[in-house]
C-alpha positions as CSV (number, residue, x, y, z in Angstrom):
1,M,-27.4,13.9,1.9
2,A,-25.7,15.0,-1.7
3,I,-24.1,13.2,-4.3
4,L,-20.4,12.3,-2.9
5,L,-19.0,13.5,-6.4
6,A,-17.3,16.8,-7.7
7,W,-17.3,18.3,-11.2
8,T,-15.7,20.8,-12.6
9,G,-16.6,22.6,-15.9
10,C,-14.1,24.2,-18.2
11,Q,-15.5,27.3,-17.5
12,S,-13.7,27.6,-14.6
13,D,-10.4,27.3,-16.3
14,P,-9.4,25.7,-13.2
15,S,-5.8,24.9,-12.1
16,E,-3.7,22.1,-12.8
17,S,-3.6,19.5,-9.9
18,N,-0.4,19.1,-8.1
19,R,-1.0,16.3,-5.5
20,A,0.9,15.0,-3.0
21,F,1.0,11.2,-2.3
22,G,-2.7,10.1,-1.9
23,D,-4.6,13.3,-1.5
24,N,-7.5,11.1,-2.8
25,T,-7.6,8.9,0.4
26,A,-6.0,11.5,2.8
27,V,-6.8,11.1,6.5
28,P,-8.0,14.2,9.0
29,I,-5.3,16.0,10.8
30,S,-6.2,16.5,14.1
31,D,-5.9,16.5,17.4
32,D,-7.4,14.1,20.0
33,S,-10.6,16.2,20.6
34,D,-11.1,15.7,16.9
35,Y,-11.8,12.2,17.6
36,P,-15.0,12.0,20.0
37,E,-15.6,8.5,21.1
38,L,-18.2,6.3,19.8
39,E,-20.0,3.2,20.1
40,E,-19.3,2.2,16.4
41,N,-16.7,0.3,15.0
42,W,-15.5,-0.1,11.4
43,G,-14.6,-3.8,9.5
44,F,-14.4,-4.9,6.1
45,I,-17.0,-7.0,3.5
46,N,-16.2,-8.9,0.6
47,T,-17.7,-8.6,-2.7
48,E,-20.1,-11.3,-1.5
49,G,-21.4,-9.1,1.2
50,A,-19.5,-11.1,3.8
51,L,-18.2,-9.6,7.0
52,V,-14.5,-10.6,6.7
53,I,-12.2,-8.2,9.0
54,T,-14.1,-7.0,12.1
55,G,-11.1,-5.4,14.3
56,N,-12.1,-2.9,16.6
57,F,-11.1,0.4,14.2
58,D,-12.2,4.1,15.4
59,E,-12.3,4.5,11.4
60,T,-11.2,2.9,7.7
61,R,-10.0,3.9,4.8
62,G,-10.0,1.6,1.5
63,F,-7.2,-1.1,0.2
64,R,-4.7,0.2,-2.3
65,E,-1.6,-2.4,-3.0
66,G,-2.7,-4.9,0.1
67,L,-2.8,-2.3,2.9
68,A,-5.5,-0.3,4.6
69,L,-5.5,2.9,6.4
70,V,-6.9,2.2,10.2
71,R,-7.4,4.7,13.3
72,K,-7.5,3.9,17.0
73,G,-8.0,6.8,18.6
74,D,-6.0,9.6,17.4
75,K,-3.4,7.8,15.6
76,W,-3.3,5.9,12.0
77,G,-1.5,2.9,11.0
78,F,-1.8,0.1,8.4
79,I,-3.2,-2.9,8.4
80,N,-3.3,-6.2,5.5
81,R,-6.2,-8.0,3.9
82,D,-6.1,-10.6,6.7
83,G,-6.7,-8.2,9.2
84,A,-3.4,-8.1,10.9
85,T,-1.7,-4.7,11.8
86,V,1.2,-4.3,10.0
87,I,2.6,-0.5,10.4
88,P,0.9,0.3,14.0
89,P,-1.2,3.1,14.3
90,K,1.3,6.1,15.2
91,F,1.1,8.5,13.0
92,K,-1.2,12.2,13.1
93,S,-2.0,12.0,9.2
94,A,-1.4,9.3,6.5
95,W,-2.2,8.7,2.9
96,S,-2.9,5.0,1.1
97,F,0.1,3.3,-0.6
98,Q,0.9,4.3,-4.6
99,G,3.5,2.5,-5.8
100,G,5.0,1.1,-2.8
101,K,5.2,4.3,-0.9
102,A,2.9,6.4,1.6
103,R,3.2,9.8,2.3
104,V,3.2,10.1,6.7
105,M,2.9,12.7,9.4
106,E,4.7,12.6,12.6
107,F,3.1,14.5,15.5
108,S,5.6,17.0,14.9
109,D,3.8,17.7,11.9
110,K,7.0,16.8,9.8
111,L,6.0,14.8,6.4
112,G,8.2,11.6,5.3
113,I,7.9,8.7,3.3
114,I,7.5,5.2,4.3
115,D,7.4,1.3,2.4
116,Q,5.5,-0.9,3.3
117,K,7.0,-2.5,6.2
118,G,6.9,1.1,8.0
119,N,10.6,1.9,7.5
120,Y,11.1,5.9,5.8
121,L,12.2,6.0,2.4
122,L,12.7,10.1,3.1
123,P,12.7,10.9,7.0
124,P,10.0,12.7,8.4
125,E,11.8,16.3,8.0
126,Y,9.8,17.9,5.3
127,T,7.0,20.6,5.6
128,E,6.0,19.7,2.2
129,I,5.9,16.7,-0.1
130,K,4.5,16.2,-3.2
131,A,4.0,13.6,-6.0
132,Y,6.6,11.5,-7.7
133,A,6.3,12.2,-11.6
134,D,8.3,11.0,-14.5
135,G,10.5,9.4,-11.5
136,L,11.0,12.7,-9.6
137,I,9.4,14.2,-6.3
138,A,9.1,18.0,-5.2
139,V,10.3,18.0,-1.5
140,K,10.1,21.3,1.0
141,K,13.0,21.1,3.9
142,D,12.8,24.8,5.0
143,S,12.2,27.7,2.5
144,L,12.8,25.9,-1.0
145,F,11.6,23.5,-3.2
146,A,14.2,20.4,-4.0
147,Y,13.3,17.6,-6.7
148,L,14.5,14.0,-5.2
149,D,14.6,10.9,-7.3
150,E,13.4,7.4,-6.6
151,N,16.1,6.6,-4.1
152,G,15.7,9.8,-2.1
153,Q,18.8,11.2,-3.7
154,I,18.7,15.1,-4.6
155,A,18.4,15.3,-8.0
156,I,17.6,18.9,-8.5
157,P,19.2,21.3,-5.7
158,P,16.9,23.1,-3.5
159,S,16.2,26.1,-5.4
160,F,12.3,27.3,-5.9
161,Q,10.1,29.0,-4.0
162,D,7.2,26.3,-5.4
163,A,7.4,23.4,-7.6
164,W,4.8,21.7,-9.6
165,N,5.0,17.9,-10.5
166,F,6.5,17.0,-14.0
167,H,5.2,16.1,-16.6
168,D,6.2,15.4,-20.0
169,G,9.8,16.1,-18.6
170,L,9.2,19.1,-17.8
171,A,7.8,20.8,-14.6
172,K,7.0,24.6,-13.6
173,V,9.1,26.4,-10.7
174,A,9.0,29.4,-9.3
175,L,12.4,30.6,-9.3
176,D,13.8,34.5,-8.3
177,G,10.2,35.6,-8.2
178,K,9.0,34.3,-11.8
179,M,7.6,31.3,-13.2
180,T,10.1,29.1,-15.2
181,V,9.7,25.8,-17.2
182,I,12.9,23.2,-16.0
183,D,13.8,19.9,-17.5
184,K,14.7,17.1,-15.1
185,T,18.8,18.2,-14.8
186,G,17.0,21.8,-13.4
187,T,17.6,23.3,-16.6
188,P,15.5,26.4,-17.6
189,V,13.8,25.5,-20.7
190,F,11.9,28.8,-21.3
191,D,10.8,31.4,-19.0
192,A,7.4,31.5,-18.3
193,S,6.2,35.6,-19.1
194,F,2.6,34.3,-19.6
195,Q,-0.8,35.2,-17.8
196,R,-1.6,31.4,-17.0
197,L,0.4,28.5,-17.6
198,G,-0.9,24.9,-17.8
199,N,0.6,21.1,-17.4
200,F,2.3,20.0,-20.6
201,A,-0.3,17.3,-21.8
202,E,0.3,15.1,-25.1
203,G,2.8,17.6,-25.7
204,L,1.2,20.8,-25.6
205,A,0.6,23.3,-22.7
206,K,-2.3,25.9,-22.4
207,A,-1.2,29.2,-21.8
208,K,-2.9,32.8,-21.8
209,W,-1.0,35.8,-22.8
210,K,-2.5,39.1,-24.1
211,D,-5.4,38.1,-22.3
212,K,-6.4,34.8,-24.8
213,F,-5.4,31.6,-24.8
214,G,-3.1,29.4,-27.0
215,Y,-0.8,26.3,-26.6
216,L,2.6,26.0,-26.5
217,N,5.5,23.4,-27.6
218,K,7.9,22.2,-24.7
219,N,10.2,25.0,-25.9
220,G,7.9,27.6,-25.4
221,K,7.2,28.5,-28.6
222,P,3.1,29.1,-29.6
223,V,1.8,26.4,-31.8
224,I,-1.8,27.3,-31.7
225,Q,-2.0,30.9,-31.8
226,N,-4.0,32.7,-28.5
227,K,-7.5,33.2,-30.0
228,Y,-9.4,31.8,-27.6
229,D,-10.8,33.0,-24.3
230,N,-10.5,29.8,-22.2
231,A,-8.7,26.8,-23.0
232,G,-8.6,22.7,-21.1
233,D,-5.6,20.6,-21.5
234,F,-5.6,18.3,-24.6
235,N,-6.9,14.6,-23.9
236,E,-6.8,12.1,-26.7
237,G,-5.8,14.4,-29.0
238,V,-8.3,16.6,-28.3
239,A,-8.8,20.2,-26.5
240,V,-12.0,22.0,-25.2
241,V,-11.8,25.7,-26.0
242,G,-13.6,28.6,-25.6
243,M,-15.2,31.7,-27.4
244,G,-16.5,33.9,-25.6
245,E,-19.4,32.3,-23.9
246,K,-19.7,28.9,-26.1
247,Y,-17.2,25.7,-26.0
248,G,-15.8,23.5,-28.8
249,L,-13.6,21.3,-29.4
250,I,-9.9,21.6,-31.4
251,N,-7.7,19.1,-32.6
252,Q,-3.3,19.8,-32.2
253,K,-3.3,21.7,-35.2
254,G,-5.7,24.1,-33.8
255,N,-8.3,22.9,-36.7
256,F,-11.8,22.7,-34.7
257,L,-13.7,19.2,-34.7
258,V,-16.9,20.8,-33.2
259,Q,-17.6,24.3,-33.8
260,P,-18.3,26.6,-30.5
261,Q,-21.6,25.7,-29.5
262,Y,-22.3,24.4,-25.8
263,Q,-22.9,26.2,-22.5
264,T,-19.9,23.6,-21.1
265,I,-17.8,21.1,-22.0
266,F,-15.5,19.2,-20.3
267,Y,-13.7,15.4,-20.8
268,A,-15.7,12.5,-19.4
269,G,-12.8,9.6,-20.7
270,N,-13.5,7.1,-22.9
271,N,-13.1,9.2,-25.7
272,R,-16.6,11.2,-24.4
273,W,-16.9,14.7,-23.6
274,V,-19.8,15.8,-21.4
275,V,-21.5,19.0,-23.4
276,V,-24.3,21.2,-21.8
277,N,-27.0,22.8,-23.3
278,E,-30.1,25.5,-22.3
279,G,-28.9,23.4,-18.9
280,K,-29.4,19.8,-19.7
281,F,-26.7,17.9,-20.1
282,G,-25.8,15.2,-22.9
283,L,-22.5,13.4,-24.6
284,I,-20.8,13.5,-27.9
285,D,-17.9,12.2,-29.3
286,Q,-14.3,14.0,-30.2
287,L,-16.2,14.7,-33.7
288,G,-19.5,16.1,-32.1
289,N,-21.8,13.3,-32.7
290,I,-24.2,12.6,-30.1
291,I,-24.0,9.9,-27.7
292,A,-26.9,10.9,-25.3
293,E,-28.8,13.5,-25.8
294,P,-28.6,16.4,-23.9
295,V,-32.0,15.9,-21.6
296,Y,-30.2,14.9,-18.2
297,Q,-29.9,16.9,-15.2
298,Q,-26.3,16.4,-14.6
299,I,-24.1,13.4,-15.9
300,Y,-20.0,12.7,-14.4
301,T,-17.1,11.5,-16.1
302,F,-16.8,7.7,-16.9
303,V,-15.5,5.3,-14.3
304,E,-15.1,1.7,-15.4
305,D,-16.9,2.5,-18.5
306,R,-20.0,3.8,-16.4
307,A,-20.9,7.3,-16.1
308,I,-23.7,8.6,-13.1
309,Y,-26.4,10.3,-14.8
310,Q,-29.3,12.4,-13.1
311,R,-32.6,12.8,-14.3
312,D,-36.2,13.5,-12.5
313,D,-34.6,14.1,-9.6
314,L,-32.9,10.5,-9.5
315,W,-29.9,8.9,-10.1
316,G,-28.5,6.1,-12.8
317,Y,-25.9,5.1,-14.8
318,L,-24.9,5.3,-18.4
319,D,-22.6,3.0,-20.3
320,T,-20.2,4.3,-22.8
321,A,-22.7,3.8,-25.8
322,G,-24.9,5.8,-24.1
323,K,-27.7,3.9,-23.2
324,E,-29.0,3.5,-19.7
325,I,-28.1,0.8,-17.4
326,T,-30.0,1.3,-14.7
327,P,-33.4,3.8,-14.7
328,P,-33.3,6.7,-12.8
329,Q,-34.1,5.2,-9.2
330,Y,-31.8,6.0,-7.4
331,G,-31.4,8.6,-4.1
332,L,-27.3,8.6,-4.2
333,A,-25.0,7.1,-6.4
334,W,-20.7,6.6,-6.4
335,S,-18.8,5.7,-9.0
336,F,-18.0,2.0,-9.9
337,Q,-15.2,0.6,-7.9
338,S,-13.9,-2.9,-8.1
339,G,-17.2,-4.2,-10.8
340,L,-19.6,-2.5,-8.0
341,A,-21.3,0.9,-7.3
342,R,-22.9,2.0,-4.1
343,V,-26.3,3.6,-4.5
344,G,-29.3,4.7,-2.0
345,F,-31.9,2.4,-2.0
346,R,-34.8,3.0,0.4
347,Q,-33.6,1.2,2.7
348,G,-30.4,2.5,3.1
349,I,-26.7,2.1,1.2
350,G,-26.0,-1.2,-0.8
351,F,-23.9,-1.6,-3.9
352,I,-25.1,-3.1,-7.7
353,D,-23.0,-4.6,-10.4
354,T,-22.5,-3.2,-14.0
355,T,-25.4,-4.5,-15.0
356,G,-27.8,-2.4,-12.7
357,N,-28.5,-5.8,-10.6
358,P,-28.3,-5.3,-6.7
359,V,-25.6,-7.7,-5.2
360,I,-25.5,-6.3,-1.9
361,L,-28.4,-4.7,0.0
362,P,-28.1,-2.5,2.6
363,D,-27.3,-4.5,5.9
364,F,-24.7,-2.3,7.7
365,A,-24.6,1.6,9.5
366,D,-22.7,2.9,6.7
367,V,-20.3,1.7,3.7
368,R,-17.6,2.7,1.6
369,D,-16.2,2.1,-2.0
370,F,-15.0,-1.2,-2.8
371,Q,-11.2,-1.2,-3.3
372,E,-9.2,-4.4,-4.1
373,G,-12.3,-6.6,-3.3
374,L,-13.0,-5.5,-0.2
375,A,-15.4,-2.1,1.4
376,T,-14.9,-0.8,4.8
377,V,-18.4,-0.9,6.3
378,R,-19.4,0.7,10.0
379,L,-21.0,-2.2,12.3
């Protein structure tokens, strides 16, 4: 088994997220043949390790906003924290609730959005539904995208071959064969005549023109000139940029806070940046001060003030001061959720608390992360 985490460095310059509802907790989309009959059932434990929901579910997902996805046969529905069925399993696919809304797919392959009672807020008639952002959501019904408001009313008519989420009051769209940036009325603010264009983050968007990256303001005007070979979004007033094969940090005036000197840098949260030097991972702050020396095989981003690291081929946890909360001792490690983290003990998968003390020892065939105080387990 491998660590169930993904790392993306600045070097690859990944495209921005344009997620639909609950993409991080989406269930499979499939037919009966994809769900072989198994002997195991799934339930939920509390933070004491006690089994509190023992329903005969074929598969489960974690709780979100008081409801959890469950599967019976090839159909998905929702239960509450008492284990009672709130929305009967009937969907081909479904996603966790966010803001009282969940995306679902009918067996017609059409998408809609339901409330927490299972009533449709948007009828199942769309082929694509993206994410609510800044109060608007991009949907595709036929061949074009439109934007709807929180009440499902058309805010911007179907006009776009593709559409992205709103950020800072602006969104990228594909209009008449070219990229354009619109405001919330659908009015083009500027044509994105750039090789690449990122989302607006903290008022600025990275863009590439004439084979170099710079940054634009909301009027599409360059405010940091295109002189970088690579660039990332701003976080806490700081962005990662690349010059040649080295990476550093700049502020919103384009001044270097950390000169290009690392193989890779990426934002780790909590005003910390992971740096890679000669293949080893470390941590710095936005001024380049060393928080953790680059001696690790890997460091992931901070979740609940803890970051997973790898050293000597084993895994442990760092705090935001760079202190090792645990030595490298686990064969597997996951991020903290609800103050607990899954780790691989010799006997199986269990949980530790934020100080590294074991609190739930391996007792189930399989376990998932805690969400809202409950974790799904295979019985």
